[in-house]
Structure formats: C-alpha cells, structure tokens
C-alpha positions, 0 to 999 in steps of 0.5 A: 352764516356760509364761508363764502358770505364771510369771504366776500364781506372781507373782500367788500370792506377792502374795496369800500374803505379804498385799499381795492380801487376802482379798476384794480386787480383783486386777489386771485382765486388761488391767492385769496384761498390761501390767505383765508385758509379757504378751498378755491371753490368757496372763493369762486362762490364769494366773487361770484357773489360779489360780481353779481352785487355789481362790485367786481368783474371778471376779464377773460384769462386776467382775474377778477377787477373792482367795478368802476361803479360800485355801489355807493355807501350810506352816508355817515353823521357829521361831526357833533356839536354840543353845547360848551356848557358842563352839566349835571347827569341824570341818566340812571332810570332810562339806561335801567329801563334800556337792560330791563327790556333786554332781558324779556324772553323772545326779545331781539336785543339789538339794544345793549352791547352784547355778542352771541354766546357762540362767539366766546370760546366757551369750551377753551375757557371751560378747559382753563377753569378745571385746570386751574381749580386743580392748580389752586386747590383750597387756594381757590376759595381765598381772595386775590387781594388788589393788584391782583392775580400775578399770572394774569398780570404777567400775561396782560404785560405780555402782550402789552407791545401790542398796546404801543408800549412794554408794561411792568406787571406790578403796574396792572391792577385786576378789577371787576370788569372794565366799568370797575376800572373806569369807576376807580380811576375816575374817583382817583382823580376827581371828586364830586362837583368837578367837571369832567370832559367827554365825547359827545355822544359818549357810552351811557356807562360813562355817564352812569359813573358820573351821575353816581359820582355827582360830577358833571359832563362837559361834552366835546365835539366828536368826529364818527371816524377820527374821534374827539376834536382836539380844537374843541377840547383845546378851547374847553380845557382853557375856558373851564376847570376840567379835572379829567378828560374821559376817551374811547380812543380804540372802538368807540362806543356808540360810533365804532372809531378808532382815532388815528395813532398820531391824534392820540400823541396830540391828545396826550401832549395837549393834556400834558401841557395843562396837567389833566388826567387822560382815562383811556377806555379801551375795551374794544380796542382788541376787536379792530378790523384792521391789519393790526391793533391800533396804539393807546394813547397810554403808550405816548404817555410819558407824564403818568397822566394816562390811565389805561382801562381795559376788560375781557368781557367785550372780547372773551367773556362778559360773565367773568367780570375780568377787567384791568387798569394801568393807573401809572405810579400817581395813581396806583396806590389810590386805585388799589385802595379804592378797589379794596374799600369797594370790592376788595378783590376781583374773584379769584377763579375767573382770574386765573382761568383767563390767565390760563387761557391766555398762556397757551395762545388760545386768545389770539386765536380766538380773537382772529375768528371774533374779529372776521365775525363781527366784521361780517356781522357789522356789514350785514346789518349795516346793508339792512339799514341802508336797504329798509330805512327811510331816506336821509338816514345816515350810519357810521362805518366802524373800525372795530367793535359790533355797534353802529350808530344810526342817524334818522331823519330829524323829525323821528323820535327815537324814544318813540321808535323804541316804544314801537319797537319793543311791541314787536319784541326788538330792543333798540337803544335810544340816541339820547341815552348817550348825552348828558343832555337831550341830544340825539332824540333822531338817533339810535344805536344798534347792536351788531353782535348777534349772529346774523340770522333770519330773526335778526335780520327780520327785526332790522327790516321791522325797525326800518319799516317803522322808521319809514312809517313815522317819517310819513307823518 
C-alpha cells in the first residue's frame, strides 16, 4: 500500500475517534511529516486524499481543518444478551472444519485470525536463530524444562512495566503458544463438570478448551468496546458456583475491544471479593492502536487470583509457538507440573531465538510498524463492509488486533453465507462458533491481518454481494 494512504488512514482514524473534532485544525504538513517520518509531499498527497473524501478542507493561508460534516461511521453491534444458564460445549467439529477450509489452495483467508507473512520480521528472527544456534551448540538439542528459557523470561519481565506492574522472571512459565497457557491455567483452577464464566461472544479457542475438559460455559453479556458487563457478572457469581472467569481484556477476539483500565480494576475487585480466579488472555495486548499500551487486569491483582496468559504468536511469529503465563504463587507449581505432564517442555531454539530478538530492541521496532499496518488494514476492510454489505449491517470499531465482528440483517444465516463464500474460494468465520449456544447466526468475523490487495478487496466485495443477494430473498 502507498505510504500516503497509510498516513491518510492514521489521520482519518483520529477524526473518527474524536481526537480531532469538526472545525479543529489538523497537524500542519511539516509537523505531520516529522511525526510520521515521511516527506512533505507524502503528507500533501494524504491530505489531498482526505480532502477529496470530504473529511478535511483547506483554508487559505491557515492550513487544513476537519470538515463539519465528515462521513458517518457504520453503526456498532449492541451489547450481547446471552441467557443466564450454563451449558456444555460442543463446537469442536465446526471449528476444525473452519481451519480445514483455510488450507484449501487459492482460498482468501478471511476466516481465521491470520496475518500475512510480510508483516513479520522474518529476516531478523532468522538472524537471531543463527546466532543462538552458534551460542548454544549441542545444548540446542536439550530440553528447556519448566518454567522455560531464563533469558526469555528475563526479556518478558523487562517489558512488564508496560503491563502496569513489574514482574519477576521466576514467576513466568513459558508455554507452547497462548493456547497451552490458557489450557494449563484453566486446568490449574478447575476440573471437569465445573462452570466457567466467559464473554459472549468469545474466542472459539476458549470454547475448544472448555469442551476438551468437560467444563460448562456460562456466557456473560459483553459490550463491543468496553468488554464484559460487570453487573451481569456480579449476578452470575452470586447465583452460580463459578470456578473461574476467562476474559480477553485487551484485544478481544472477535470484538477488538480494549476494556478501560478502571473497569479492569473493578473486575479484579469484584472477583477478589468472591475468591474466583480470573484467567486473563492478553495475546493481542501489544497490538493496540492507541498512544500507549493498556494495562492488564493482572496489574491490579493483589490476592494472586489473576492468571495472565500471552503469546508471541499474533505479534511476532505464529510458527515459533512461543507463549507464556504468569500464574501467580498460588498456582505456579500446579501449572509447571501440568506443563511437564503434557508437553514436557517448549522447543528450545524458538525460545532462545525470541529472547535474542527481544534483547536488541527489534521487537519494539517491529511492533510500531505492525500496529500501524494493522490499523490501516482494519480501516480499509471496515470501509469495504460499509460500502458493499446490505443496509442495516453493523460492524465493530476495533481498538487493536486485526479482526472485525459483523452483524448482518437478522434474516441472514452465517453458515449459508459461508457455504456460498467457499464456492468463491473465500473463507469467513460464522458467528455461532463464538458462542457455546446457537447464538450469532447473523454474525460473521472477518480477518484483517492480510495485506490489503486487489484480491482481498474483491473478496470483501463478493461477500457483500452474496449477503445482499441473500437479504433480498
């Protein structure tokens, strides 16, 4: 994508989020040139694009200003309203089917949360891998038993102040990706037959874990920007014997929301009063679009009830399968034992390579670039939905990550839309796989992680056309 388009989308997002209001002056050409580290001509091209789109206007000898009448954003979905009863989970086959469809050659992968390889620092990681192979020698073939590579744990701890609280490397356990972190933490606090409170909608991987362990899911209403309803959760923990709560406080999948920090504090306090553990999934935490990284709920925990889970799979390399968890003193021994009994250890070389990459500042540079790129891709795909999907379509406004949650007219069936899209070699994720029950039948989740190409644009147009055709019947 041309650089001036990326700059234009950055300014457009500031306008749509209210940081730049109608009538206010946008940054001068030279100031934005310095801020974005681009040429003056690039900024001028970006401002011309925004002017042609009706978002800003030039005023003689005064600069550019936000127009009073900017294009309206598409409406958002409203807060979910699941039933207040726990249920068993049976989603495994549907989810496996989704992944199989993604592997069909020539398929445009808008179903799974997947980023294009060009977004990852492959060359830098390869160099880090070569260096650690030389450093380790024969030790590269040894197990890194739990809690895992010490250098990697130190590098994670070094960045922990961004999470809102300092972290002891000895309190970190390295895992095989974020899913194993989630799996181990849930097994440490609950067992088969227990009820676990989850957000609705929720990441289908959480449902898979609950299903594999024979646990029940209790879905809690969740706002598309502010996260889980604390009022509804308070009622749920009072009326039910809830063993644990799972929440994606930062970078919710599929909503893209980042829970306000004050609300995270209230969430931790609520669960502390009833002594219920919170498993916090922070896999998308580093992929925020704002000025600073939001805090974790874990940073407010003083009772050792929050088990923090994260991973480098979404932000650095999915193939390395390097995740981590901070289970806290109460649960760490149990988590380490479970880790040893299940996978014994996380692969040695990927741990060492990620640690090496983090140690020289490469990760921070990479994050700045990928966040900007993902924000642009989310913006472009959302625009495509607004232009080509049926009237009445609602779409979330992600604050980070790379997925959007789309609510279509009630009469549309997401499974039928997916069936028709697959015939056009396009994969989408139907809404019901994000619920333990048969909810969200007129919802889909779309992946924004692929670079915005003519192929992706055509795929979005095609999905919109298929949905419009279905809406007419």
